[in-house]
N, C-alpha and C positions, 0 to 999 in steps of 0.2 A: 504494500500500500504506500503510495507516495503522498507525503504530507509536506506542506509548505510551512517553513518556520520563518517568522518575522524577527529579524535581529535588531535590537535597539542600537541606536547610534554609538553609545559608549562601548559596546561589545563588538562592533564591526571590525575593529582592528584585529580581532581574533578570527575573522572569517574572510580575510583578504578584501575587506571593504564591502562585502556583499550585504545588501539590506534584506534579502530573502535567500533561503537555502532550501532545496528540496531533498528530502531523505526518505527512506523507507522504514517501516516498522508497524507492528500491530498494536502497540500500546505507547502511551506517552513516554514511558521509560525507554522502550526500544528506540523510539525516534530520537530522544535526547542522547542515548548511547551512541547511535549512528552519527549524530552531529558531532559528538566528542571524538569519534574515530576519524572523521574527516578533518576536524579542526581541534586538535588536542588542547590548545591553549585556552579554549573556552570552558573546559571542564571545571577548572578551579573557580571560575566566575559564577558558575551555575550551582555547583554541588559542594556540600560540606558533609563529610562522612556518609556519603551515599544518598543524602536527602537534598532536595532543592533548598538553597539558602533561604533564610527567613526574609531577606529583603528582595528576593526575586519572586515575582508573580508570574505564573504560567497560565495562559488562557487557551482553551481549545474551542475554536469557533465562538469566541466572546464569552465563554463560561470558565470561571476560575476552577482549575482542576481540584482544588482543595474541597470544593463542594460536589465534586463528582466522585471518582474512585482514585483520586490523587495520581500517582505515577502509574498505577495499574489501569487507568482509564483507557478503554479501547479506542482506537482511531480507525478511520476508513479512508479509502482513496479520495483525495481532494480536500481533506480537512486542512484547517489552518491552525497553527500553533503560534501564539504570540508570547514572547519573552519580554516582560515589563519590569525593569528594576524599580524598586521603591525610591521615591524622592523625599528627602528630608531637608530641613533647614528652616531658617526663620528670617 
């Protein structure tokens, strides 16, 4: 299953400047693992001890995966995954 991943601007340095990347996988975990295999430098930006970092939000077709089945959420051909880093400041 091919899934399109939207890469946020601060992380594009780890994907050769690409704003979107297409990878295959049956679950969100598999898709992100494939992304990490293609672009190893992005792994430490996304994961901490095998879990998505607290300040990184992942949306599957505009739905937060934390309210679905998290990393085990199934994906289908043509789905879109958006990686959105949290913004803080004042």
